[in-house]
C-alpha positions as CSV (number, residue, x, y, z in Angstrom):
1,X,0.0,0.0,0.0
2,X,1.4,3.3,-1.0
3,X,1.3,6.6,1.0
4,X,-1.6,7.9,-1.1
5,X,-3.8,4.9,-0.3
6,X,-3.3,5.3,3.5
7,X,-6.5,6.9,4.8
8,X,-5.8,7.1,8.5
9,X,-3.9,10.1,9.9
10,X,-3.6,9.1,13.5
11,X,-2.7,5.8,15.2
12,X,-0.2,5.1,12.5
13,X,2.8,4.2,14.7
14,X,3.6,3.5,18.3
15,X,6.7,4.0,20.4
16,X,6.5,0.4,21.7
17,X,6.0,-1.3,18.3
18,X,9.6,-2.1,18.1
19,X,9.3,-4.5,15.2
20,X,7.1,-2.1,13.2
21,X,4.5,-4.7,12.4
22,X,1.6,-2.4,13.5
23,X,0.8,-4.4,16.6
24,X,2.1,-4.2,20.2
25,X,2.1,-7.8,21.4
26,X,4.3,-10.6,22.6
27,X,6.7,-10.1,19.8
28,X,7.8,-6.9,21.4
29,X,8.3,-8.8,24.7
30,X,10.4,-11.4,22.9
31,X,12.7,-8.7,21.6
32,X,12.8,-7.1,25.1
33,X,13.8,-10.4,26.7
34,X,16.7,-10.7,24.2
35,X,18.1,-7.4,25.3
36,X,17.7,-8.3,29.0
37,X,20.6,-7.2,31.2
38,X,22.3,-5.5,28.2
39,X,24.7,-2.7,29.3
40,X,25.7,0.6,27.8
41,X,29.5,0.5,27.2
42,X,29.6,4.3,28.1
43,X,28.5,3.6,31.6
44,X,30.7,5.9,33.8
45,X,31.2,3.0,36.2
46,X,32.5,0.8,33.4
47,X,34.7,3.6,32.1
48,X,36.1,4.3,35.6
49,X,36.8,0.6,36.2
50,X,37.4,-1.4,33.0
51,X,37.4,-4.6,35.0
52,X,33.6,-4.2,35.4
53,X,33.0,-4.0,31.7
54,X,31.5,-7.1,30.1
55,X,31.7,-7.0,26.3
56,X,29.0,-9.7,26.0
57,X,26.5,-7.5,27.7
58,X,27.4,-4.4,25.5
59,X,27.3,-6.3,22.2
60,X,24.6,-4.8,20.1
61,X,23.8,-1.9,22.4
62,X,24.0,0.8,19.8
63,X,22.6,-1.3,17.0
64,X,19.3,-2.3,18.7
65,X,19.5,-2.9,22.5
66,X,19.5,0.7,23.6
67,X,15.9,1.3,22.6
68,X,14.8,-1.1,25.4
69,X,16.3,1.2,28.1
70,X,12.9,2.6,29.0
71,X,14.0,3.9,32.4
72,X,17.2,5.7,31.8
73,X,17.4,7.2,35.3
74,X,19.3,6.3,38.5
75,X,20.7,2.8,38.7
76,X,18.9,1.9,35.5
77,X,20.5,4.6,33.4
78,X,23.0,2.3,31.6
79,X,21.3,-1.1,31.5
80,X,18.2,-3.0,30.7
81,X,16.9,-4.2,34.1
82,X,13.9,-4.6,36.3
83,X,13.0,-0.9,36.1
84,X,12.7,-1.2,32.3
85,X,10.7,-4.3,32.6
86,X,8.3,-2.6,35.0
87,X,7.9,0.3,32.7
88,X,7.3,-2.0,29.7
89,X,4.7,-4.0,31.5
90,X,2.9,-1.0,32.9
91,X,3.1,1.5,30.0
92,X,3.1,-0.5,26.8
93,X,-0.3,-0.3,25.1
94,X,-0.8,-4.0,24.9
95,X,-2.6,-5.2,21.8
96,X,-2.4,-1.7,20.2
97,X,-3.1,-2.0,16.5
98,X,-2.1,0.5,13.8
99,X,-4.9,1.9,11.7
100,X,-3.3,0.6,8.6
101,X,-3.6,-3.0,9.9
102,X,-7.0,-3.6,8.4
103,X,-6.5,-7.4,8.6
104,X,-6.7,-7.0,12.4
105,X,-8.6,-3.8,13.0
106,X,-11.6,-2.8,11.0
107,X,-13.1,0.8,11.1
108,X,-16.6,-0.8,11.1
109,X,-15.7,-2.5,14.4
110,X,-15.8,0.9,16.1
111,X,-18.8,2.5,17.6
112,X,-19.7,5.0,20.2
113,X,-17.0,7.6,20.3
114,X,-18.0,9.9,23.1
115,X,-16.7,11.9,26.1
116,X,-16.3,8.7,28.1
117,X,-14.2,6.9,25.6
118,X,-14.4,4.5,22.6
119,X,-16.0,1.1,22.2
120,X,-14.0,-1.1,19.8
121,X,-15.1,-4.6,19.1
122,X,-16.9,-4.8,22.4
123,X,-14.1,-3.4,24.5
124,X,-14.3,0.0,26.1
125,X,-11.3,2.2,25.9
126,X,-11.3,5.2,28.2
127,X,-10.4,8.6,26.8
128,X,-7.1,10.0,28.1
129,X,-9.1,12.6,30.1
130,X,-11.0,9.8,31.9
131,X,-7.9,7.8,32.8
132,X,-6.5,8.6,36.2
133,X,-2.9,8.0,37.2
134,X,-2.5,6.8,40.7
135,X,0.7,6.4,42.5
136,X,1.2,2.8,43.6
137,X,2.5,1.8,47.0
138,X,5.6,-0.3,47.2
139,X,3.4,-3.3,48.2
140,X,1.2,-2.8,45.1
141,X,4.3,-2.6,42.9
142,X,5.6,-5.9,44.4
143,X,2.2,-7.5,43.9
144,X,2.0,-6.3,40.3
145,X,5.5,-7.6,39.7
146,X,4.7,-11.0,41.2
147,X,1.5,-11.2,39.0
148,X,3.6,-10.3,36.0
149,X,6.1,-13.1,36.8
150,X,3.3,-15.6,37.1
151,X,2.0,-14.5,33.7
152,X,5.5,-14.8,32.2
153,X,5.9,-18.3,33.6
154,X,2.4,-19.2,32.3
155,X,3.3,-17.7,28.9
156,X,6.4,-19.9,28.7
157,X,4.6,-23.0,29.6
158,X,1.6,-22.5,27.3
159,X,3.0,-20.7,24.2
160,X,5.0,-23.1,22.0
161,X,5.9,-20.3,19.6
162,X,7.7,-18.5,22.4
163,X,9.5,-21.7,23.4
164,X,10.8,-22.1,19.8
165,X,11.9,-18.5,19.6
166,X,13.8,-18.3,22.9
167,X,16.3,-20.8,24.1
168,X,15.2,-22.6,27.3
169,X,18.5,-21.8,29.1
170,X,18.2,-18.1,28.1
171,X,14.6,-18.0,29.4
172,X,15.6,-19.6,32.7
173,X,18.5,-17.1,33.1
174,X,16.1,-14.2,32.3
175,X,13.5,-15.5,34.8
176,X,16.2,-16.1,37.5
177,X,17.4,-12.5,37.1
178,X,13.8,-11.3,37.4
179,X,13.3,-13.3,40.6
180,X,16.6,-11.9,41.9
181,X,15.5,-8.4,41.1
182,X,12.2,-9.0,42.7
183,X,14.0,-10.1,45.9
184,X,16.2,-7.1,45.8
185,X,13.3,-4.8,45.2
186,X,11.4,-6.3,48.2
187,X,14.4,-6.0,50.4
188,X,15.0,-2.4,49.4
189,X,11.3,-1.6,50.0
190,X,11.3,-3.1,53.4
191,X,14.5,-1.2,54.3
192,X,12.9,2.1,53.1
193,X,9.7,1.5,55.1
């Protein structure tokens, strides 16, 4: 389809659609998991002490891994870690579909655009004005992370495509690191409170 045939003027692209297929789904998560624990080679700590630098973690940073560094503040500034995973799980517009993906999303599926929001294929999406942002307590963040881990484990067990795309040993290392980060986050939270 050429540029002149494209009739939609909004909802064309999304920051989280990293593979540019017009959908934010598990494929984005697969790519995120491949970048897990990647490290920016320009980390001041690595530059100050070259013995800390691990070239395996830096490989591909500038080519493709840097875009997964969603939380580039504090301790997460130079690496893909739990802070980035939390941002990805909480902020990515899951199952977002670009307007040009008419094989998935059809304009005739839409009805009821009003002040409250939009009804698409039976699902109600709240308008940005109606969505409220609430600060989560540390306990709520821990609970959300635990629920996300349960979903990830269930995904691995039930989705054969994911099992074929990600090596089992890589998946286990990723999940072990997530569990360790959860433990560290819980410990840090208890110490703060």
